C-alpha positions as CSV (number, residue, x, y, z in Angstrom):
1,M,-27.3,31.4,5.6
2,K,-24.8,33.9,7.3
3,V,-24.4,31.2,10.2
4,A,-23.6,28.5,7.6
5,R,-21.0,30.9,5.9
6,L,-19.6,31.6,9.2
7,T,-19.4,27.9,10.2
8,Y,-17.5,27.2,6.8
9,V,-15.0,30.0,7.6
10,L,-14.3,28.7,10.9
11,V,-13.9,25.1,9.8
12,L,-11.5,26.3,7.1
13,L,-9.5,28.4,9.6
14,C,-9.5,25.6,12.1
15,C,-8.0,23.3,9.2
16,V,-5.3,25.7,8.1
17,F,-4.2,26.6,11.6
18,S,-4.2,23.1,13.3
19,C,-2.0,21.6,10.7
20,K,1.4,22.1,12.4
21,H,3.7,20.8,9.7
22,K,6.3,23.4,8.3
23,E,6.9,24.2,4.7
24,G,8.8,21.4,3.2
25,E,7.2,18.7,5.5
26,Y,4.4,16.2,4.5
27,H,1.7,14.3,6.2
28,S,2.6,11.1,4.5
29,L,5.5,9.6,2.4
30,N,3.2,9.4,-0.5
31,E,2.2,13.0,-0.3
32,K,6.1,13.8,-0.3
33,I,6.6,11.8,-3.4
34,E,3.7,13.3,-5.4
35,T,4.7,16.9,-4.4
36,E,8.4,16.2,-5.2
37,S,8.0,14.5,-8.5
38,K,6.0,17.5,-9.9
39,K,9.3,19.4,-9.9
40,Y,10.4,17.0,-13.1
41,H,7.1,17.8,-15.0
42,G,7.8,20.0,-18.0
43,T,11.4,19.6,-17.7
44,D,13.8,17.7,-20.1
45,I,15.2,15.6,-17.2
46,S,14.6,11.8,-18.3
47,S,15.2,8.5,-16.7
48,E,15.6,6.7,-19.9
49,T,19.2,6.6,-19.8
50,Y,19.1,4.7,-16.4
51,I,16.4,2.3,-17.8
52,G,19.3,1.3,-20.4
53,D,18.6,-2.0,-22.2
54,I,16.0,-3.3,-19.6
55,Q,12.8,-4.2,-21.6
56,T,9.8,-2.8,-20.0
57,I,6.1,-2.6,-20.3
58,E,3.9,0.1,-19.3
59,I,1.2,-0.5,-16.7
60,K,-1.7,1.5,-15.1
61,E,-2.6,0.7,-11.5
62,G,-5.1,3.2,-10.1
63,T,-3.9,6.7,-10.7
64,H,-0.5,5.6,-11.2
65,T,1.0,4.7,-14.8
66,F,4.6,3.7,-15.0
67,L,7.1,0.9,-16.5
68,I,8.1,-2.3,-15.0
69,P,10.6,-4.9,-16.4
70,E,9.0,-7.3,-18.9
71,R,9.2,-10.9,-17.2
72,K,8.2,-13.6,-19.4
73,S,11.2,-13.2,-21.9
74,Q,13.4,-13.5,-18.7
75,I,11.9,-16.7,-17.5
76,K,14.1,-19.7,-18.8
77,S,11.4,-22.2,-19.4
78,Y,8.5,-20.0,-20.6
79,A,6.2,-20.7,-22.2
80,C,5.3,-23.4,-19.5
81,I,3.0,-25.2,-22.1
82,E,6.1,-26.2,-24.0
83,C,6.4,-29.0,-21.4
84,H,3.1,-28.8,-19.7
85,S,1.2,-30.0,-22.7
86,K,-1.6,-31.8,-20.6
87,P,-3.3,-30.4,-17.7
88,L,-1.2,-31.4,-14.5
89,N,-3.3,-34.1,-12.9
90,A,-3.2,-35.7,-16.3
91,M,0.5,-35.6,-16.1
92,Q,0.5,-36.8,-12.4
93,N,-1.6,-39.7,-13.3
94,G,0.3,-41.0,-16.3
95,S,2.4,-44.1,-16.5
96,E,5.8,-42.1,-16.3
97,I,5.8,-39.5,-13.9
98,Q,8.1,-36.5,-14.8
99,K,9.7,-34.8,-11.8
100,A,10.1,-31.2,-12.3
101,H,10.8,-28.2,-10.3
102,W,11.6,-30.5,-7.3
103,D,14.6,-28.2,-6.6
104,I,12.1,-25.4,-5.7
105,K,11.6,-25.2,-1.8
106,L,8.3,-23.3,-0.9
107,N,9.1,-21.3,2.2
108,H,6.7,-18.5,1.9
109,A,3.8,-19.1,4.2
110,N,2.4,-22.0,6.4
111,E,2.0,-25.2,4.3
112,N,-1.7,-25.3,5.5
113,T,-2.2,-21.7,4.2
114,M,-0.1,-22.0,0.9
115,N,1.1,-24.6,-1.5
116,C,2.0,-24.4,-5.4
117,A,-1.5,-24.5,-6.4
118,S,-2.1,-21.3,-4.5
119,C,-0.4,-19.3,-7.1
120,H,-0.3,-21.9,-10.3
121,D,-3.1,-23.2,-12.2
122,G,-2.7,-26.8,-13.1
123,N,-5.0,-26.4,-16.1
124,D,-3.4,-23.2,-17.2
125,M,0.3,-23.1,-16.6
126,N,1.0,-20.2,-18.8
127,N,-0.7,-18.0,-16.3
128,L,-0.8,-17.4,-12.5
129,N,-3.8,-18.0,-10.5
130,S,-5.6,-15.7,-8.2
131,L,-7.1,-16.7,-5.0
132,T,-10.7,-16.3,-6.9
133,G,-9.4,-18.3,-9.7
134,N,-8.7,-15.6,-12.2
135,A,-5.9,-15.9,-14.6
136,I,-2.9,-13.5,-14.0
137,D,-0.4,-12.8,-16.5
138,F,3.2,-13.6,-15.4
139,N,4.2,-10.0,-16.4
140,K,1.7,-8.7,-13.8
141,S,2.6,-11.2,-10.9
142,F,2.5,-8.2,-8.7
143,Q,-1.3,-8.3,-8.6
144,L,-0.8,-11.9,-7.2
145,C,1.5,-10.6,-4.5
146,A,-1.1,-7.7,-3.9
147,Q,-3.7,-10.2,-2.6
148,C,-2.0,-10.7,0.6
149,H,0.5,-8.1,0.7
150,S,-1.9,-5.1,0.1
151,S,-0.2,-2.4,2.3
152,Q,3.4,-3.0,0.6
153,F,1.4,-2.9,-2.8
154,E,-0.1,0.5,-2.0
155,D,3.4,1.8,-1.0
156,W,5.0,0.2,-4.3
157,K,2.5,2.0,-6.6
158,G,3.3,5.4,-5.0
159,G,7.0,4.8,-5.1
160,A,7.7,4.2,-1.1
161,H,8.5,0.5,-1.3
162,G,10.7,-1.2,-3.9
163,K,13.4,0.1,-6.2
164,N,12.7,3.0,-8.8
165,I,15.0,2.9,-12.0
166,G,16.2,6.6,-12.4
167,G,14.8,8.4,-9.7
168,W,11.6,10.5,-10.0
169,S,11.9,11.7,-13.5
170,Q,9.8,10.6,-16.2
171,P,9.2,8.2,-17.6
172,R,8.8,6.5,-14.1
173,A,10.1,2.9,-14.1
174,A,10.1,0.4,-10.9
175,M,11.3,-3.0,-10.4
176,T,8.4,-5.4,-9.3
177,C,8.1,-7.8,-6.4
178,V,9.8,-10.6,-8.0
179,N,12.8,-8.5,-9.2
180,C,13.8,-8.2,-5.4
181,H,12.1,-11.3,-3.7
182,N,12.2,-14.8,-4.7
183,P,8.5,-15.5,-4.6
184,H,8.9,-19.1,-3.2
185,E,11.0,-17.7,-0.6
186,P,10.5,-14.0,-0.4
187,Q,12.4,-13.2,3.1
188,I,15.5,-11.3,2.0
189,A,18.5,-13.0,3.9
190,S,20.7,-11.0,5.9
191,K,24.0,-10.1,4.3
192,W,27.5,-9.1,5.4
193,P,29.1,-6.0,3.9
194,V,31.0,-6.6,0.9
195,Q,34.1,-5.7,2.7
196,F,34.5,-6.6,6.4
197,N,36.1,-3.6,8.1
198,T,38.9,-5.1,10.3
199,Q,39.9,-1.8,11.4
200,K,36.8,-1.2,13.3
201,V,37.0,-4.5,15.0
202,K,40.4,-3.7,16.2
203,E,39.3,-0.4,17.5
204,R,36.3,-2.0,19.4
205,E,38.6,-4.6,21.2
């Protein structure tokens, strides 16, 4: 019994003294976010003024509960069944084929890996479609992205990826994948600065 206690104490001391980070340093970004956000608990600081008139819904993913922008009211042609009154294959095989969404270019993954049907269900156009055939609400499209982008999804849940609205004060609100990325062409293009600094160019000559 004494040996077991002594072993436990030695292991504990080893853990305490082997950790070389200083006060205010963290093992991971998620640990830092979790620790720093506790400063706002029990205070009257609120992010509601920063959220402004953005219509939000509350979601819970794992241990994280926060607000995200409501999306369906922002989609120009939602609900999809207003036009997609029949299953897609029935519309495609009709005498008059309606050409729609032809302006959308899919530049997301290799065409052998992904096409429109990877995310959209031709029989249930009001929902997105998971890889296993389950319906995903358009307001929770991040669940669709998470299937392939799992590490970014974990970072997003913790607040290390994407844009938070109003900092770390409560209620926490965050933009979703589609608020920053075009789902059909998610790579964010390079941009020049808003104002080109001609003075710096002259100095470098």
